[in-house]
C-alpha positions in Angstrom: 75.0 -0.6 68.6 71.4 -1.2 69.7 70.8 -2.4 73.2 70.8 -6.1 73.7 67.9 -7.7 75.1 68.0 -10.6 77.6 65.2 -12.5 79.4 65.9 -13.0 83.2 63.8 -14.6 85.7 63.2 -12.5 88.6 61.4 -13.7 91.7 57.9 -12.3 91.8 58.3 -10.6 95.2 61.5 -9.0 94.4 61.6 -5.1 94.9 61.7 -3.2 91.5 65.3 -2.1 90.3 66.4 1.2 91.7 67.8 4.0 89.6 71.6 4.1 89.0 73.4 5.6 92.0 70.5 4.8 94.5 71.1 2.3 97.3 70.9 -1.3 96.4 67.6 -2.8 97.4 68.2 -6.5 96.6 66.3 -6.6 93.2 68.9 -8.9 91.8 68.6 -7.6 88.2 72.5 -7.0 87.9 73.5 -10.6 89.2 70.6 -12.3 87.3 71.8 -10.6 84.0 75.7 -11.6 84.5 77.9 -12.4 87.4 80.4 -9.8 88.7 84.1 -10.7 88.7 83.9 -12.8 91.7 80.7 -14.3 90.7 82.6 -15.6 87.5 85.1 -17.4 89.6 82.1 -19.0 91.7 79.8 -19.6 88.8 82.6 -20.6 86.4 80.9 -18.7 83.6 80.7 -15.2 82.3 77.0 -14.9 81.2 73.8 -15.7 82.8 72.8 -15.6 86.5 75.5 -15.7 89.1 75.5 -18.9 91.1 76.2 -17.2 94.3 73.0 -15.0 94.0 70.4 -16.2 96.6 66.8 -15.4 97.4 66.1 -14.4 100.9 62.6 -15.3 102.0 63.0 -13.6 105.3 64.2 -10.3 103.6 62.0 -10.6 100.6 65.0 -9.4 98.5 68.2 -11.2 96.7 71.5 -11.4 98.5 75.1 -12.1 97.5 75.8 -15.6 98.8 79.5 -14.5 98.8 78.7 -12.1 101.6 76.6 -14.4 103.9 77.3 -17.3 106.2 76.6 -20.1 103.8 79.8 -21.3 102.2 79.0 -20.8 98.4 82.6 -19.8 98.2 83.9 -23.3 98.0 84.5 -23.2 94.3 86.3 -19.7 94.7 90.1 -19.6 95.6 89.4 -18.6 99.3 90.3 -21.5 101.5 93.5 -19.9 102.8 91.9 -16.5 103.5 90.2 -15.7 106.8 86.4 -15.2 106.4 86.6 -11.6 107.4 89.3 -10.8 104.8 87.4 -12.7 102.0 84.1 -10.6 102.9 86.1 -7.5 102.8 87.6 -8.2 99.4 84.2 -9.4 97.9 82.5 -6.3 99.2 85.1 -4.2 97.6 85.1 -6.1 94.3 81.2 -5.9 94.1 81.1 -2.4 95.2 78.7 -3.3 98.1 77.3 0.1 99.7 78.3 2.2 96.7 74.8 2.2 95.0 73.1 0.5 91.9 75.6 0.6 89.1 73.3 -1.5 86.7 72.5 0.6 83.6 69.9 -2.0 82.7 66.3 -1.3 81.7 63.8 -3.7 83.0 60.6 -4.5 81.4 58.0 -6.8 82.6 56.1 -9.8 81.0 53.9 -7.3 78.9 57.1 -5.5 77.6 58.6 -8.9 76.7 55.5 -9.8 74.6 55.5 -6.3 72.9 52.7 -5.0 74.9 54.6 -2.2 76.9 53.6 1.3 76.9 50.2 0.9 75.3 48.0 4.0 75.7 44.4 3.6 76.2 
């Protein structure tokens, strides 16, 4: 089956996607393409960008709102869980600290227009 193409809108200052297995750098590609299992609960959708994904101006990177202080988890079934337990569970489900597991290829605007890899 040929690879599926999808257009995602990435913040212009986002770092480039790391290679699979490399540490996460907050590029946001994986979460902009589709939500993780916890993101499905929060976003209430299985496709498209995760509603919990937030851009951090201070860090110049995307961060998971489920891991931060902001309560984006209101839609998720967390109210009875202590915040520390919730974060531990989310960290485990999204494989935080394991490394990039997004086997996605990213092309820029030129690639989207069919202008990628032109030789002079």
